[in-house]
C-alpha positions as CSV (number, residue, x, y, z in Angstrom):
1,V,-47.8,43.9,-44.3
2,G,-50.9,41.9,-43.5
3,R,-54.4,42.5,-42.2
4,T,-56.2,40.2,-39.8
5,D,-59.9,39.3,-40.1
6,D,-60.7,41.9,-37.4
7,G,-58.8,44.7,-39.2
8,R,-55.5,44.7,-37.2
9,L,-52.4,45.7,-39.4
10,L,-49.4,43.4,-39.0
11,H,-45.8,43.7,-40.0
12,I,-44.6,40.3,-41.2
13,T,-40.9,39.3,-41.7
14,F,-40.4,36.2,-43.8
15,T,-37.9,34.4,-46.1
16,L,-38.5,32.5,-49.3
17,Q,-37.1,28.9,-49.5
18,D,-36.9,26.1,-52.0
19,K,-36.9,28.1,-55.2
20,D,-39.6,30.5,-53.9
21,T,-42.1,27.7,-53.2
22,K,-42.0,27.9,-49.4
23,I,-42.5,30.9,-47.2
24,R,-40.9,30.8,-43.7
25,V,-42.3,33.4,-41.3
26,I,-39.7,34.8,-39.0
27,S,-41.9,37.2,-37.0
28,A,-45.3,38.9,-37.1
29,R,-46.2,41.8,-34.9
30,D,-48.8,44.6,-34.7
31,M,-47.7,47.7,-36.6
32,S,-46.9,50.8,-34.6
33,R,-49.0,53.9,-34.8
34,K,-46.3,55.5,-36.9
35,E,-46.1,52.5,-39.3
36,R,-49.9,52.5,-39.7
37,G,-49.7,56.1,-40.6
38,Y,-47.1,55.4,-43.3
39,Y,-49.2,52.5,-44.6
40,D,-52.4,54.6,-44.7
41,Q,-50.7,57.4,-46.6
42,D,-49.4,55.0,-49.3
43,S,-52.5,53.0,-49.9
């Protein structure tokens, strides 16, 4: 989960490479309304 400078919540999928020193982003997308609800409940 990430948040942009303008407050949008993002779902980010990534892998760790080279003994956890590199991060490779696979996809990033806006969270759905349902996902934002789950995130708001937990935080």
